[in-house]
C-alpha positions as CSV (number, residue, x, y, z in Angstrom):
1,M,3.1,-13.2,51.8
2,S,4.4,-15.0,48.6
3,N,6.7,-13.2,46.2
4,P,5.0,-11.8,43.1
5,E,5.4,-13.8,39.9
6,K,8.0,-12.8,37.4
7,M,6.4,-11.3,34.3
8,Y,7.2,-12.3,30.8
9,G,6.1,-11.3,27.3
10,K,6.9,-8.3,25.1
11,N,5.1,-5.9,27.5
12,K,6.1,-7.9,30.6
13,N,2.5,-8.6,31.3
14,I,2.3,-12.4,31.4
15,P,2.9,-14.2,34.7
16,E,5.7,-16.7,34.6
17,S,3.5,-19.7,35.3
18,L,1.1,-18.8,32.5
19,Y,3.9,-17.9,30.1
20,K,5.4,-21.4,30.7
21,I,2.0,-23.1,30.0
22,R,1.5,-21.1,26.8
23,H,5.0,-21.5,25.6
24,S,4.9,-25.3,26.2
25,L,1.6,-25.6,24.4
26,A,3.1,-23.9,21.3
27,H,5.7,-26.7,21.2
28,I,3.1,-29.4,21.8
29,M,1.1,-27.9,18.9
30,A,4.2,-28.1,16.7
31,E,4.6,-31.7,17.6
32,A,1.0,-32.5,16.7
33,V,1.3,-30.6,13.4
34,L,4.4,-32.5,12.3
35,E,2.7,-35.8,13.1
36,R,-0.2,-34.8,10.8
37,F,1.9,-32.9,8.2
38,P,5.5,-34.4,8.2
39,E,6.4,-32.1,5.3
40,A,5.7,-29.0,7.5
41,R,8.6,-26.8,8.6
42,P,8.2,-25.2,12.0
43,T,9.5,-21.6,12.4
44,I,8.7,-19.7,15.6
45,G,6.0,-20.2,18.2
46,P,5.8,-17.6,21.0
47,P,3.4,-17.1,23.9
48,I,1.1,-14.0,23.5
49,D,-1.3,-12.2,25.8
50,N,-4.2,-14.7,25.6
51,G,-2.4,-17.8,24.3
52,F,0.2,-18.7,21.8
53,Y,0.8,-19.2,18.1
54,Y,3.2,-21.1,15.8
55,D,4.1,-20.3,12.2
56,F,4.6,-23.2,9.7
57,S,5.9,-23.4,6.2
58,V,3.3,-25.8,4.6
59,P,2.0,-26.3,1.1
60,Q,-1.6,-25.3,1.9
61,A,-3.6,-23.5,4.5
62,F,-4.9,-25.4,7.6
63,T,-8.6,-26.3,7.6
64,P,-11.0,-26.3,10.5
65,E,-10.9,-30.1,10.4
66,D,-7.1,-29.9,10.8
67,L,-7.4,-27.6,13.8
68,E,-9.9,-30.0,15.5
69,A,-7.6,-33.0,14.9
70,I,-4.5,-31.1,16.1
71,T,-6.3,-29.9,19.3
72,K,-7.4,-33.5,20.0
73,R,-3.8,-34.8,19.6
74,M,-2.4,-32.0,21.8
75,R,-4.8,-33.0,24.6
76,E,-3.6,-36.6,24.3
77,I,0.1,-35.5,24.6
78,V,-0.8,-33.3,27.7
79,R,-2.5,-36.2,29.4
80,K,0.6,-38.4,28.9
81,H,2.4,-36.2,31.5
82,V,5.6,-35.8,29.4
83,D,8.7,-34.0,30.7
84,F,10.2,-30.9,29.0
85,G,14.0,-31.2,28.9
86,R,16.5,-28.5,28.2
87,R,20.1,-28.7,26.9
88,E,22.6,-26.3,25.4
89,V,24.3,-27.2,22.2
90,S,27.0,-25.8,19.9
91,E,26.2,-23.9,16.8
92,A,27.4,-26.9,14.7
93,E,25.1,-29.3,16.6
94,A,22.2,-27.0,16.1
95,R,22.9,-26.6,12.4
96,A,23.2,-30.3,12.0
97,L,19.9,-31.0,13.8
98,F,17.9,-28.4,11.7
99,K,19.8,-28.8,8.4
100,D,16.5,-29.3,6.5
101,N,14.8,-26.2,7.9
102,A,16.0,-22.9,6.4
103,F,14.0,-20.9,8.9
104,K,15.7,-22.5,11.9
105,L,19.1,-22.0,10.3
106,E,18.3,-18.3,9.9
107,L,17.3,-18.2,13.6
108,I,20.6,-19.9,14.5
109,D,22.5,-17.2,12.5
110,G,20.7,-14.6,14.5
111,L,21.4,-16.3,17.8
112,T,25.1,-16.2,17.1
113,R,24.8,-12.4,16.6
114,G,22.8,-12.0,19.9
115,E,19.4,-11.4,18.1
116,D,15.9,-12.5,19.1
117,D,13.4,-14.5,17.0
118,M,12.4,-11.3,15.1
119,G,16.0,-10.4,14.2
120,E,16.3,-7.6,16.8
121,K,19.1,-7.3,19.4
122,A,18.1,-9.5,22.3
123,D,18.4,-8.6,26.0
124,G,20.5,-10.8,28.2
125,A,23.9,-12.4,28.2
126,A,26.6,-11.1,25.9
127,A,27.7,-14.6,25.0
128,P,25.3,-16.3,22.6
129,I,23.6,-19.4,24.0
130,I,21.9,-22.0,21.8
131,S,19.4,-24.1,23.7
132,L,17.0,-26.9,22.8
133,Y,13.8,-28.1,24.5
134,T,12.6,-31.7,24.0
135,Q,9.2,-33.2,24.9
136,D,7.8,-36.5,23.9
137,G,10.5,-37.0,21.2
138,F,10.0,-33.5,19.6
139,T,12.9,-31.1,19.8
140,D,12.8,-27.4,19.1
141,L,15.2,-24.5,19.1
142,C,14.1,-22.4,22.0
143,R,15.2,-20.1,24.9
144,G,12.4,-21.2,27.1
145,P,11.1,-21.3,29.8
146,H,8.7,-24.2,29.8
147,V,6.7,-26.3,32.3
148,D,8.7,-29.2,33.8
149,N,5.9,-31.7,32.9
150,T,2.6,-31.4,31.1
151,R,0.8,-32.4,34.3
152,Q,1.1,-28.7,35.0
153,I,-1.3,-28.0,32.1
154,H,-5.0,-28.7,32.4
155,P,-6.0,-30.5,29.1
156,D,-9.3,-28.5,28.9
157,S,-7.8,-25.1,29.6
158,F,-6.7,-24.5,26.0
159,T,-8.0,-24.7,22.4
160,L,-6.9,-23.7,18.9
161,S,-8.9,-20.7,17.8
162,A,-7.9,-19.8,14.3
163,S,-5.4,-20.0,11.4
164,S,-4.2,-17.4,9.0
165,A,-1.4,-16.4,6.6
166,A,1.5,-14.6,8.1
167,Y,4.8,-13.2,6.8
168,W,8.0,-14.8,8.1
169,R,9.2,-12.5,10.9
170,G,6.3,-10.1,10.1
171,N,8.0,-8.7,7.0
172,E,5.9,-8.6,3.9
173,K,9.0,-9.1,1.8
174,N,9.5,-12.5,3.4
175,P,7.8,-15.8,2.5
176,V,4.2,-16.4,3.5
177,L,3.7,-18.9,6.3
178,Q,0.6,-20.4,7.9
179,R,-0.1,-19.5,11.5
180,I,-2.2,-21.4,14.0
181,Y,-3.4,-19.4,17.1
182,G,-4.3,-21.0,20.4
183,L,-6.0,-19.8,23.5
184,A,-4.6,-20.9,26.8
185,F,-5.3,-20.3,30.5
186,K,-4.7,-22.0,33.8
187,T,-8.2,-23.3,34.2
188,P,-11.1,-24.4,31.9
189,Q,-13.3,-21.7,33.6
190,E,-10.8,-18.9,32.7
191,L,-10.8,-20.2,29.1
192,A,-14.7,-20.2,29.0
193,D,-14.8,-16.7,30.5
194,Y,-12.4,-15.4,27.8
195,Q,-14.3,-17.1,25.0
196,K,-17.5,-15.5,26.3
197,M,-15.8,-12.1,26.3
198,Q,-14.6,-12.7,22.8
199,E,-18.1,-13.4,21.6
200,E,-19.2,-10.1,23.2
201,A,-16.2,-8.4,21.5
202,K,-17.4,-9.7,18.1
203,R,-20.8,-8.1,18.8
204,R,-19.1,-4.9,19.6
205,D,-16.6,-4.9,16.8
206,H,-16.2,-1.3,15.6
207,R,-15.9,-2.4,12.0
208,K,-19.2,-4.1,12.1
209,L,-21.0,-1.5,14.1
210,G,-19.4,1.4,12.2
211,A,-21.0,0.1,9.0
212,E,-24.4,-0.6,10.7
213,L,-24.6,2.8,12.4
214,E,-23.3,4.6,9.2
215,I,-20.3,6.1,11.0
216,F,-17.4,5.4,8.5
217,I,-16.4,3.4,5.5
218,F,-13.3,2.4,3.6
219,D,-13.2,2.3,-0.2
220,D,-10.8,0.5,-2.5
221,E,-10.6,3.4,-4.9
222,V,-9.7,5.8,-2.1
223,G,-7.1,3.4,-0.7
224,P,-6.5,1.1,2.3
225,G,-6.2,2.7,5.7
226,L,-7.9,6.0,4.6
227,P,-11.3,6.2,6.3
228,L,-14.2,8.2,4.9
229,W,-16.5,9.7,7.6
230,L,-20.2,9.5,6.9
231,P,-22.4,12.3,8.4
232,N,-22.9,10.4,11.7
233,G,-19.1,10.0,12.1
234,A,-18.5,13.6,11.2
235,V,-20.9,14.6,14.0
236,M,-19.0,12.5,16.5
237,I,-15.7,14.0,15.4
238,E,-17.1,17.5,15.8
239,Q,-18.4,16.7,19.3
240,L,-15.0,15.2,20.4
241,E,-13.1,18.1,18.9
242,G,-15.5,20.6,20.6
243,L,-15.0,18.9,24.0
244,A,-11.2,19.0,23.5
245,K,-11.2,22.6,22.5
246,K,-13.3,23.5,25.5
247,M,-11.0,21.6,27.9
248,E,-7.9,23.0,26.3
249,L,-9.3,26.6,26.3
250,D,-9.9,26.2,30.1
251,A,-6.4,24.8,30.5
252,G,-4.7,27.8,28.7
253,Y,-3.9,26.3,25.3
254,D,-3.6,28.4,22.1
255,R,-4.8,26.8,18.9
256,V,-2.5,26.8,15.8
257,R,-2.6,25.3,12.3
258,S,0.0,23.8,10.1
259,P,0.2,22.6,6.5
260,H,-0.2,18.9,5.4
261,L,3.2,18.7,3.7
262,T,6.7,20.2,4.0
263,K,10.2,20.1,2.6
264,Q,12.2,17.1,3.8
265,D,14.7,19.5,5.5
266,L,12.2,20.0,8.3
267,F,12.2,16.3,9.2
268,V,16.0,16.0,8.8
269,R,16.4,18.8,11.3
270,S,13.9,17.2,13.7
271,G,15.8,13.9,13.5
272,H,12.9,11.9,12.0
273,L,14.8,11.4,8.8
274,P,16.3,9.0,7.9
275,Y,15.2,6.9,10.9
276,Y,11.5,7.3,10.5
277,A,11.4,7.2,6.7
278,E,9.8,3.7,6.5
279,S,6.8,5.0,8.3
280,M,6.4,8.0,6.0
281,F,4.8,8.2,2.6
282,P,7.3,8.4,-0.2
283,P,8.4,12.0,-1.0
284,M,7.2,14.1,-3.9
285,E,9.9,15.9,-6.0
286,L,8.8,19.5,-6.7
287,D,10.5,22.8,-7.2
288,E,13.3,21.5,-9.4
289,G,14.0,18.3,-7.4
290,V,13.2,19.5,-3.8
291,K,11.6,16.7,-1.9
292,Y,8.4,17.2,0.0
293,Y,6.7,14.9,2.5
294,V,3.1,14.7,3.8
295,K,3.5,15.1,7.5
296,P,3.5,12.1,9.9
297,M,3.4,14.3,12.9
298,N,2.8,18.0,13.9
299,C,5.7,18.6,16.3
300,P,8.3,20.1,13.9
301,F,5.7,22.7,12.7
302,H,4.9,23.7,16.3
303,H,8.6,24.1,17.0
304,K,8.7,26.6,14.1
305,L,5.8,28.4,15.5
306,F,7.5,28.7,18.9
307,A,10.6,30.0,17.1
308,A,8.6,32.7,15.2
309,R,9.7,35.3,17.7
310,K,11.8,35.9,20.8
311,R,10.2,34.4,24.0
312,S,10.5,35.6,27.6
313,Y,10.3,33.4,30.7
314,R,7.2,35.5,31.5
315,E,5.4,33.9,28.5
316,L,6.1,30.4,29.5
317,P,4.5,27.9,29.5
318,V,3.5,28.2,25.8
319,R,0.9,25.6,24.9
320,F,0.1,25.0,21.2
321,A,-2.8,22.7,20.3
322,E,-3.9,21.5,16.9
323,Y,-6.2,18.8,15.6
324,G,-3.8,18.2,12.7
325,T,-4.2,15.5,10.1
326,C,-1.2,13.3,9.8
327,Y,-0.3,10.5,7.4
328,R,1.8,7.4,8.1
329,Y,2.6,4.6,5.7
330,E,1.6,1.6,7.8
331,Q,2.2,-1.8,6.3
332,S,-0.9,-3.0,4.6
333,G,-0.9,-6.2,6.6
334,E,-1.0,-4.2,9.9
335,L,-4.0,-2.0,8.9
336,F,-7.1,-2.8,11.1
337,G,-10.3,-0.8,10.8
338,L,-10.0,2.5,12.7
339,M,-7.3,1.2,15.0
340,R,-4.5,1.2,12.5
341,V,-4.9,3.7,9.6
342,R,-2.8,5.7,7.3
343,S,-4.6,9.0,7.7
344,M,-5.3,10.3,11.3
345,Q,-6.6,13.4,13.0
346,M,-4.6,13.8,16.2
347,N,-5.6,15.5,19.4
348,D,-2.1,17.0,19.5
349,A,-0.4,19.7,21.5
350,H,3.1,20.8,22.5
351,I,3.9,22.6,25.7
352,Y,7.1,24.6,26.0
353,C,8.2,25.2,29.6
354,S,11.1,25.6,31.9
355,E,12.4,22.8,34.2
356,E,10.8,24.6,37.2
357,Q,7.4,24.5,35.4
358,F,7.8,20.9,34.3
359,E,6.0,19.0,37.1
360,S,3.0,21.4,37.1
361,E,2.7,21.1,33.3
362,F,3.2,17.4,33.1
363,M,0.7,16.7,35.8
364,G,-1.7,19.1,34.2
365,V,-1.7,16.8,31.2
366,V,-2.3,13.7,33.4
367,D,-5.2,15.6,35.1
368,L,-6.7,16.2,31.7
369,Y,-6.5,12.4,31.0
370,L,-8.4,11.7,34.3
371,K,-11.1,14.2,33.4
372,Y,-11.6,12.5,30.1
373,F,-11.7,9.1,31.7
374,K,-14.5,10.3,34.0
375,I,-16.5,11.7,31.1
376,F,-16.3,8.5,29.0
377,G,-16.7,6.1,31.9
378,I,-13.2,4.6,31.6
379,D,-12.6,3.1,35.0
380,K,-9.7,0.8,34.2
381,Y,-6.5,2.1,32.8
382,V,-2.7,1.7,33.2
383,M,-0.2,4.5,33.0
384,R,3.3,3.3,32.0
385,L,6.5,5.2,32.4
386,S,8.3,4.2,29.2
387,K,12.1,4.5,29.7
388,H,15.2,4.2,27.5
389,A,17.6,1.3,27.4
390,K,21.3,2.1,27.8
391,E,22.3,-0.2,24.9
392,G,20.1,1.9,22.6
393,L,21.8,5.2,23.1
394,G,23.0,6.7,19.9
395,K,20.9,4.2,17.9
396,K,17.3,4.1,19.0
397,Y,17.7,6.9,21.5
398,V,19.4,10.3,21.8
399,D,22.9,9.7,23.2
400,N,22.7,11.7,26.4
401,E,22.6,9.3,29.4
402,A,22.6,12.1,32.0
403,M,19.4,13.7,30.5
404,W,17.7,10.4,30.2
405,V,18.3,9.6,33.9
406,K,17.3,13.1,34.9
407,T,14.1,13.4,32.9
408,E,13.0,9.9,33.8
409,D,13.4,10.8,37.5
410,M,11.5,14.0,36.9
411,V,8.5,12.1,35.5
412,R,8.7,9.5,38.2
413,R,8.7,12.1,41.0
414,A,5.9,14.0,39.4
415,M,3.7,10.9,39.2
416,I,4.5,10.0,42.8
417,S,3.9,13.5,44.0
418,G,0.5,13.5,42.1
419,N,-0.4,10.2,43.7
420,V,-1.1,8.7,40.3
421,P,-0.3,4.9,40.0
422,F,2.0,3.9,37.2
423,V,4.3,1.0,36.1
424,E,7.7,1.3,34.5
425,A,8.9,-0.3,31.3
426,E,12.4,-0.4,29.9
427,N,13.2,0.3,26.3
428,E,9.8,1.8,25.4
429,A,10.6,5.5,25.3
430,A,10.4,8.0,22.4
431,F,13.8,8.6,20.7
432,Y,14.0,12.1,22.4
433,G,12.8,11.4,25.9
434,P,10.7,9.3,28.4
435,K,7.0,9.3,28.3
436,I,3.8,8.1,30.0
437,D,1.9,5.8,27.7
438,V,-1.8,5.2,28.6
439,Q,-3.5,1.8,28.1
440,I,-7.3,1.9,28.6
441,Y,-9.8,-0.9,28.9
442,S,-13.3,-1.0,27.4
443,A,-16.4,-2.0,29.2
444,I,-15.7,-5.7,28.5
445,G,-12.0,-5.5,29.4
446,K,-10.5,-5.1,26.0
447,E,-7.2,-3.2,26.0
448,F,-6.5,-0.2,23.8
449,S,-3.5,2.0,23.5
450,L,-4.8,5.6,23.7
451,A,-2.7,8.5,24.8
452,T,0.8,9.6,25.4
453,N,2.5,12.3,27.4
454,Q,6.1,12.7,26.2
455,V,9.1,14.6,27.5
456,D,11.4,16.0,24.8
457,F,14.8,17.2,26.1
458,A,16.5,16.9,22.7
459,V,14.6,18.3,19.7
460,P,14.1,21.9,21.0
461,A,17.8,22.4,20.8
462,R,17.9,21.1,17.2
463,F,15.5,23.9,16.3
464,D,17.5,26.5,18.4
465,L,14.4,27.1,20.6
466,T,15.2,29.4,23.4
467,F,13.6,31.8,25.9
468,I,15.2,34.6,28.0
469,D,15.3,33.7,31.7
470,R,15.1,36.1,34.7
471,D,18.8,36.8,34.4
472,G,18.6,37.7,30.8
473,Q,20.2,34.5,29.7
474,E,19.1,32.3,26.8
475,K,17.8,28.9,27.8
476,T,16.4,25.9,25.9
477,P,12.9,24.9,27.0
478,L,11.6,21.4,27.6
479,C,8.9,20.3,25.3
480,L,5.9,18.1,26.3
481,H,4.2,16.2,23.4
482,R,0.7,15.2,24.5
483,A,-2.4,13.6,22.9
484,P,-5.0,12.8,25.6
485,L,-7.6,11.5,23.1
486,G,-5.0,10.0,20.7
487,T,-6.5,10.2,17.2
488,H,-10.2,10.6,16.2
489,E,-9.8,7.3,14.4
490,R,-8.5,5.1,17.2
491,F,-10.6,6.8,19.9
492,I,-13.9,6.6,18.0
493,G,-13.1,2.9,17.3
494,F,-12.6,2.5,21.0
495,L,-15.9,4.3,21.8
496,I,-17.9,2.2,19.4
497,E,-16.7,-0.9,21.2
498,H,-16.8,0.5,24.7
499,Y,-20.4,1.6,24.3
500,A,-21.4,-1.1,21.8
501,G,-22.7,1.8,19.7
502,T,-25.1,3.0,22.5
503,F,-23.4,6.4,22.8
504,P,-24.1,8.8,25.6
505,V,-26.7,11.4,24.5
506,W,-24.1,14.2,24.1
507,L,-22.1,12.1,21.6
508,A,-25.0,10.3,19.8
509,P,-25.1,11.5,16.1
510,T,-28.9,11.8,16.3
511,Q,-30.2,12.5,19.7
512,A,-33.9,12.4,19.0
513,M,-36.0,10.8,16.3
514,I,-39.5,12.4,15.9
515,I,-42.0,9.8,14.8
516,P,-45.4,11.0,13.4
517,I,-48.1,8.4,13.8
518,A,-49.8,9.4,10.5
519,D,-49.1,11.7,7.6
520,R,-51.4,14.4,9.1
521,H,-48.9,14.7,12.1
522,V,-45.8,15.4,10.0
523,D,-46.3,19.2,10.2
524,F,-46.3,19.1,14.0
525,A,-43.3,16.8,13.9
526,R,-41.5,19.3,11.8
527,Q,-42.3,22.1,14.3
528,V,-40.9,20.0,17.1
529,E,-37.8,19.3,15.0
530,R,-37.2,23.0,14.5
531,R,-37.6,23.7,18.2
532,L,-35.1,21.0,19.1
533,L,-32.6,22.1,16.5
534,A,-32.9,25.7,17.7
535,A,-32.1,24.5,21.2
536,G,-28.9,22.8,20.0
537,L,-30.2,19.2,20.0
538,R,-29.7,16.9,17.0
539,A,-33.1,15.8,15.9
540,R,-34.7,14.3,12.7
541,V,-38.2,13.4,11.6
542,D,-38.9,9.9,10.2
543,D,-41.6,10.7,7.7
544,S,-41.2,7.4,5.8
545,P,-44.3,5.4,4.9
546,D,-43.4,2.7,7.5
547,R,-45.8,2.0,10.4
548,M,-45.1,3.6,13.7
549,Q,-43.9,0.4,15.4
550,N,-41.4,-0.2,12.5
551,K,-40.1,3.3,12.9
552,I,-39.6,2.8,16.6
553,R,-37.7,-0.5,16.0
554,K,-35.6,1.2,13.3
555,A,-34.7,4.0,15.7
556,Q,-33.8,1.5,18.4
557,G,-31.7,-0.4,15.9
558,H,-29.7,2.8,15.2
559,K,-29.4,3.2,19.0
560,I,-31.0,6.7,19.0
561,P,-31.4,7.8,22.6
562,Y,-34.9,9.3,22.3
563,M,-38.0,8.5,20.2
564,L,-40.6,11.2,20.3
565,V,-43.9,9.9,19.0
566,V,-46.5,12.5,18.0
567,G,-50.2,12.2,17.1
568,D,-53.4,14.1,17.6
569,K,-53.2,14.2,21.5
570,E,-49.6,15.3,21.4
571,A,-50.2,18.0,18.8
572,E,-53.1,19.4,20.8
573,A,-51.1,19.4,24.1
574,D,-47.8,20.6,22.6
575,A,-46.2,17.4,23.9
576,V,-44.4,14.3,22.7
577,S,-44.8,10.6,23.8
578,L,-41.3,9.9,25.0
579,R,-39.6,6.5,24.6
580,L,-36.0,5.6,25.4
581,R,-33.8,3.3,23.2
582,T,-33.9,0.8,26.1
583,G,-37.6,0.3,25.3
584,E,-38.8,2.2,28.4
585,D,-42.0,4.3,27.7
586,L,-42.0,7.5,29.6
587,K,-45.4,8.6,28.3
588,A,-46.3,12.2,27.4
589,V,-44.1,15.1,28.2
590,G,-44.3,18.7,27.1
591,V,-42.0,19.7,24.3
592,N,-40.3,22.5,26.3
593,A,-39.9,20.2,29.3
594,F,-38.3,17.5,27.1
595,I,-35.9,20.1,25.6
596,A,-34.9,21.3,29.1
597,R,-34.3,17.7,30.4
598,A,-32.4,16.7,27.3
599,K,-30.1,19.8,27.3
600,D,-29.3,19.1,31.0
601,V,-28.3,15.5,30.1
602,V,-26.1,16.7,27.3
603,E,-24.4,19.5,29.3
604,R,-23.6,17.0,32.1
605,Y,-22.3,14.4,29.7
606,A,-24.9,12.0,31.2
607,P,-25.8,8.8,29.4
608,E,-29.6,9.1,29.6
609,L,-32.6,11.0,31.0
């Protein structure tokens, strides 16, 4: 058996061979751009999950014609079978080579300080190394790695996909550059498969379907990243929250509520200030200069609720759950539909337990994840044990190496004992402890970050949280921060794309549209509507002047599960003519029989009759 490939990329999820191909194509693209635009200044060009990009300082945006010409030239370079050569140089040599490119000089400054391309402390050797890669006469500042020769790249396995504006190093205070994105795979077939998936992803785009299905909107006068939920969206939120409340009631959670804002002292005590300040909305000065913040998270409030009175070991575990609305000041350039917002309703809870109870409580949360996955038809997911990095202690992470090692091992042993597959990732933990992060995949394989299950060994002590153990001694509990459904915003965005708007019956905003054939059938349609509503089904009558077939097409376009057509025969027989949104005609069925069948589907979380 061959050894597994080394993995590269920010999340260590790109095989080495593919990483080299994508990285090399970024350099080849920079070569082709400079041939076409000699005045351009290349900046950085990393591989990414599905290809690569390169940012350039140029006077004007790239056009589709530019991308076509650059792609053609790239293929010519690849077919020449050119070598990639690496050499290490001194700082002075590097500065002389890139003396006319201020962006490269800034990168060289960072390299001498041991930083990566984004200005963050880089992993690796302590002594700074400055290396160059050259292919076909083009030389770039780069750590690598790259292919040895372009014969390792199939000329039809890549394409340039888009161009856009981008801030230098992702900071909106920096100059605006022009970015070109490329797609790259090992074979032309893999590229074609990915492009086909991308077309399907466009069809399922939650922003497009969210508007068409009247689920949510954004409005400039309200503000970016602040979604407004239309009635259909509000129904979906209520259904998800109802499901979560039922699951959490069965699992022994108590529901609590907390305010939307608080004095800054609370976040100073929790440790979020000043380190988290950039992600928080600016404070309001009230009460003679006292600063108040709108809350970015619920945990400090729940700590206060736990501390409201003395606790005995007999009460533990204490599980506080809240669908609290939180506010985070995401950068405007990073906002994206429901996936990245500034106002979010979080499926939040905090569990306070002893070390002896840890494994049971932690795996109880994981079990909750798995139950949700079954309900929503999520059959592909990755659970990642996100750990600390030793060099981040005292800066990015709480400075307690012993507790980091101990709690990471506790999580590892719990997951192994529960026979739940997981991967491990360095330097991805929360500041107060390790966590399991959950990545899920939609029906077409698109990846989403969903949930988290975090161990907090540090913050409870900041709030003097204690319980009296069996020996009458005060002890500090562990705290688990968990959010199995993430936020309504992100999860509904995922569900729209996962189901392509064709939601299972229990979640569909309108479950049945009652369609009278003629005006004289409206009274019977209203009777049917009342009976369905009384049975707990969401039903409406389409009494518009449209013809019956138009009403059916409209209901199908809104992806309503059931269309109940009523006319003279149906009124006489106390029945409906049942059609599914798939187009299937199930003919006549009694009203009571339909209600019983539909309720059974809803209660089983089934997709259809």
